[in-house]
Backbone as JSON, one array per atom type, in Angstrom:
{
  "sequence": "MASIDELKLICNQVRRDILRMVHGAASGHPGGSLGCVEYFVALYFEIMKHDPESFYYGREETKMFFFSPTDTFLPFGTVFWPVADILT",
  "N": [[99.07, -176.92, 20.91], [98.58, -178.22, 23.85], [99.02, -176.77, 26.89], [100.13, -177.31, 30.21], [99.21, -176.94, 32.18], [96.75, -176.71, 31.26], [96.68, -179.49, 30.62], [96.13, -180.51, 32.93], [93.85, -179.5, 33.85], [92.22, -180.83, 32.29], [92.78, -183.32, 32.62], [91.35, -183.04, 35.49], [89.02, -182.65, 35.35], [88.35, -185.28, 33.37], [88.44, -186.99, 35.54], [86.69, -186.02, 37.47], [84.23, -186.66, 35.92], [84.77, -189.86, 36.05], [84.25, -190.7, 38.73], [81.48, -189.77, 38.62], [80.47, -191.76, 36.88], [80.78, -193.75, 38.15], [79.82, -193.14, 40.27], [76.66, -192.94, 39.41], [76.59, -195.95, 38.34], [76.05, -197.31, 40.3], [77.99, -198.91, 40.9], [81.19, -200.43, 41.11], [85.01, -199.7, 40.73], [86.82, -197.18, 41.14], [89.33, -196.97, 41.16], [91.68, -197.92, 39.71], [91.33, -196.71, 37.48], [91.65, -194.09, 37.99], [93.84, -193.59, 38.09], [95.04, -193.87, 35.87], [94.61, -191.62, 34.49], [96.29, -189.41, 33.63], [97.79, -190.74, 31.14], [96.16, -191.47, 29.46], [95.1, -188.85, 28.83], [97.4, -187.37, 27.83], [98.04, -188.69, 25.79], [96.04, -188.91, 23.75], [95.31, -185.88, 23.48], [98.47, -184.81, 23.04], [100.0, -186.94, 22.43], [99.53, -188.64, 20.25], [98.26, -187.98, 16.81], [95.05, -187.6, 15.71], [92.75, -188.19, 12.91], [90.08, -188.61, 12.15], [88.39, -188.14, 10.11], [89.99, -188.8, 8.14], [90.88, -191.32, 8.34], [92.34, -194.34, 7.76], [93.01, -197.37, 7.22], [94.92, -199.27, 5.48], [97.06, -197.25, 5.08], [100.49, -196.05, 5.5], [101.13, -193.81, 7.49], [99.4, -193.74, 8.97], [98.6, -194.06, 12.66], [97.24, -196.57, 15.2], [95.95, -196.89, 18.29], [95.84, -199.6, 20.59], [93.59, -200.67, 22.82], [93.1, -202.52, 25.57], [92.26, -203.55, 28.65], [89.59, -203.86, 30.95], [89.72, -202.74, 33.6], [90.12, -200.26, 33.57], [89.01, -198.96, 31.42], [87.24, -196.68, 32.02], [88.65, -194.04, 32.09], [89.4, -194.07, 29.31], [86.87, -194.04, 28.39], [85.84, -191.62, 29.12], [87.6, -189.81, 27.86], [87.49, -189.97, 24.95], [84.66, -190.04, 24.98], [82.7, -187.58, 26.09], [81.53, -187.18, 29.4], [79.15, -186.49, 29.7], [77.9, -186.54, 26.97], [77.33, -189.29, 27.76], [75.45, -189.76, 29.86], [73.45, -188.63, 28.68]],
  "CA": [[99.72, -178.07, 21.74], [98.18, -177.75, 25.17], [100.22, -176.67, 28.24], [100.58, -178.07, 31.65], [97.99, -176.2, 32.76], [95.41, -176.99, 30.41], [96.05, -180.38, 30.49], [95.86, -180.46, 34.19], [92.37, -178.83, 34.13], [91.45, -181.86, 31.46], [92.57, -184.72, 33.73], [90.65, -182.96, 36.67], [87.36, -183.2, 34.36], [87.96, -186.72, 33.6], [88.45, -187.61, 36.94], [84.84, -186.04, 38.16], [83.8, -187.63, 35.06], [85.18, -191.23, 35.91], [83.63, -190.69, 40.06], [79.74, -189.41, 37.86], [80.12, -192.71, 36.26], [80.94, -195.08, 39.08], [78.54, -193.06, 41.24], [75.71, -193.09, 38.78], [76.28, -196.6, 38.18], [76.03, -197.68, 41.8], [78.97, -199.89, 40.84], [82.24, -200.55, 40.52], [85.62, -199.32, 41.55], [87.29, -196.22, 40.2], [91.0, -196.86, 41.65], [92.56, -197.77, 38.66], [90.64, -195.81, 36.05], [91.64, -192.81, 38.62], [95.29, -194.05, 38.13], [96.13, -194.02, 34.66], [94.23, -190.28, 33.85], [97.04, -188.73, 32.78], [98.39, -191.35, 30.32], [94.71, -191.12, 28.28], [95.12, -187.14, 28.4], [98.44, -187.03, 27.12], [98.14, -189.65, 24.57], [94.96, -187.9, 23.41], [95.8, -184.42, 23.99], [99.38, -184.28, 23.39], [101.06, -187.43, 21.52], [98.39, -188.9, 19.18], [97.87, -187.33, 15.91], [94.06, -188.07, 14.98], [92.12, -187.64, 12.18], [88.65, -189.43, 12.42], [87.58, -188.09, 8.63], [90.96, -189.37, 6.54], [91.31, -192.7, 8.53], [92.77, -195.4, 6.92], [93.67, -198.82, 7.87], [96.36, -199.63, 4.7], [98.18, -196.27, 5.23], [101.29, -195.99, 6.41], [101.46, -192.83, 8.35], [97.89, -194.22, 10.19], [98.51, -194.73, 13.62], [96.75, -197.02, 15.68], [95.82, -197.26, 19.73], [95.07, -200.64, 20.67], [93.42, -200.95, 24.28], [92.45, -204.19, 26.19], [92.16, -203.68, 29.95], [88.56, -203.36, 30.81], [89.43, -201.91, 34.43], [90.63, -198.98, 33.46], [87.84, -198.46, 30.57], [86.5, -195.31, 32.2], [88.92, -192.74, 31.7], [89.47, -193.94, 28.29], [85.72, -193.62, 27.62], [85.45, -190.31, 29.52], [88.22, -188.9, 27.31], [87.21, -190.11, 23.84], [83.33, -189.31, 24.67], [82.73, -186.76, 27.45], [80.53, -187.9, 30.33], [77.97, -185.31, 29.06], [77.29, -187.11, 26.67], [77.16, -190.77, 27.45], [74.48, -189.98, 30.48], [72.14, -187.71, 28.29]],
  "C": [[99.1, -177.29, 22.93], [99.15, -177.41, 26.44], [99.61, -177.26, 29.62], [99.58, -177.67, 32.41], [96.48, -176.47, 32.39], [95.05, -178.82, 30.56], [95.64, -181.18, 31.93], [94.1, -180.88, 34.4], [91.43, -180.23, 33.34], [91.24, -182.77, 32.33], [91.8, -184.45, 35.22], [89.15, -183.49, 36.26], [87.3, -184.55, 34.08], [87.71, -187.63, 34.48], [87.1, -187.55, 37.33], [84.26, -186.94, 36.9], [83.77, -189.24, 35.25], [83.81, -190.69, 37.21], [81.81, -190.05, 39.48], [79.52, -190.95, 37.55], [79.88, -193.8, 37.41], [80.21, -194.53, 40.31], [76.65, -193.35, 40.37], [75.34, -194.73, 38.71], [75.91, -197.57, 39.27], [76.94, -198.86, 41.48], [80.45, -199.68, 40.0], [83.65, -199.8, 41.19], [86.49, -198.42, 41.03], [89.16, -195.55, 40.39], [92.05, -196.68, 40.26], [92.4, -197.19, 37.34], [91.21, -194.84, 36.78], [93.21, -192.8, 37.92], [96.17, -194.0, 36.73], [95.65, -192.84, 33.76], [94.89, -189.68, 33.09], [97.62, -188.99, 31.43], [97.35, -191.03, 28.95], [94.86, -189.94, 27.7], [96.09, -187.18, 27.58], [98.54, -188.03, 25.64], [97.02, -189.1, 23.46], [94.88, -186.56, 22.62], [97.15, -183.45, 23.31], [99.94, -185.29, 21.73], [100.33, -187.81, 20.22], [98.01, -187.64, 18.34], [96.67, -187.98, 15.21], [93.25, -187.24, 14.13], [90.53, -188.69, 12.0], [88.04, -189.23, 10.69], [88.64, -188.69, 7.62], [91.49, -190.76, 7.32], [91.26, -193.62, 7.54], [93.55, -196.72, 7.01], [95.45, -199.34, 7.09], [97.75, -198.85, 4.53], [99.53, -196.34, 6.05], [101.7, -195.13, 7.45], [100.32, -192.77, 9.32], [98.76, -194.78, 11.58], [97.64, -195.24, 14.53], [97.17, -196.84, 17.31], [94.91, -198.78, 19.98], [94.89, -200.73, 22.38], [92.36, -201.82, 24.49], [91.99, -204.17, 27.7], [90.55, -203.29, 30.22], [88.21, -202.67, 32.36], [89.36, -200.64, 34.27], [89.6, -198.34, 31.95], [87.34, -197.0, 30.97], [87.23, -194.51, 31.8], [89.23, -192.91, 30.06], [88.18, -193.59, 27.13], [85.38, -192.31, 27.52], [86.36, -188.93, 28.44], [87.93, -189.07, 25.8], [85.39, -189.53, 23.39], [82.8, -188.74, 26.22], [81.05, -187.35, 28.42], [78.88, -187.51, 30.03], [77.18, -186.28, 27.89], [76.94, -188.76, 26.27], [75.74, -190.57, 28.81], [73.29, -189.17, 29.69], [71.82, -188.76, 27.41]]
}
């Protein structure tokens, strides 16, 4: 379990990654993405229990998260795929 200070550091890194991606693309508006960083960080690092190795759709204890709005994809992407992996 991460401490509040650790979660704040992660949020700050995600925000930096969002700005890097928007700047690198020379397009986009980061407002919506920056506004929901805390939700994704809390979900991924605290609330959701995920184990990609043992995922099975039919199992009752398997939890899923469905995400639709494309204007807030940047925080979702940077939490699950660090920007260093995306830009290289």
